[in-house]
N, C-alpha and C positions, 0 to 999 in steps of 0.2 A: 857689583852694583853700579849702575850707570847714573850719571848726574843729569844727563840730557841738557847740558849747558844751563842748568838752573842756578848753579853756584857761580859767583863772581870770583875772578882771579884777583887776589889782593894787589898784585903788581900792575895789572892792566886796568883796574878799576879804582885805583887810589885817587881820591879827589884832588890831592895836592899835585899829582902828576898829570892826570887826565884833564883837569881844569886848565892848566897852563897850555897844554898841547892843543886843546880845543879852542882856547882863546886865540892862540896864534893862527889857527886855521880860519877862525871867524874874521880876524883882521885881514888875512889874505883875501877872503871872500868879499870883504867890504871894498878892498881896492879893485877887485875884478868887477864888482857890481857897478862901479862908476864907468867902466870901460865897455859895458854891454849896450851898444847903441841901438839895439832893436827895441829898447824901452825908451819912453820919454824921459826928459831930464828930471821931472818930479818923481817918477817911479824909481829911477836910478838912485836919486838922493834918499828916498824912503828906504830902499833896500840897503843902502850903505849905512844909514842911521840904525836900522834894525840889527845889522851884523855887528856894528860897533857896540851897541847896547848889550847884546848877548856876550860879546867878548869881555866887556867890563863886569858883567854879572858873574861870568865864570872865573875871572881873575879874583873877584871878591870872595867867591866860594873857596877858591884855592887858598887865599890868604887866611880865611877863617879856619880852614882845616889844618893849615900849618900851625897857626896859633894854638889850636886845641891840642895838637900833637906835642907841642913844646910844653904845655901845661901838664900833660899827662906824664912827661918824663921827669919833671922836677920833683925833688924829694920834699915832702911836706914837713914843715917845722911847726906843726900845730900845737895847741895848748897841752896835749898829752905827751908830746915828745920830750925825751930826756937827754 
């Protein structure tokens, strides 16, 4: 049975890992956006700001996913625990 690439690989598509990697790439793109002199200064700054905002969004997503993973691994000491 073929998956036709419809299924995600848990190691390649883990938001904790992919988010950090993509955020790093967006930050590198932000640095490069400031160096592309074929655009005007305002356009370069807009592109830089966009890439930085995306990097921060991805980092926040990765932090939330990491926090959620830690909560799932803790053992519950709920009201019914003995």
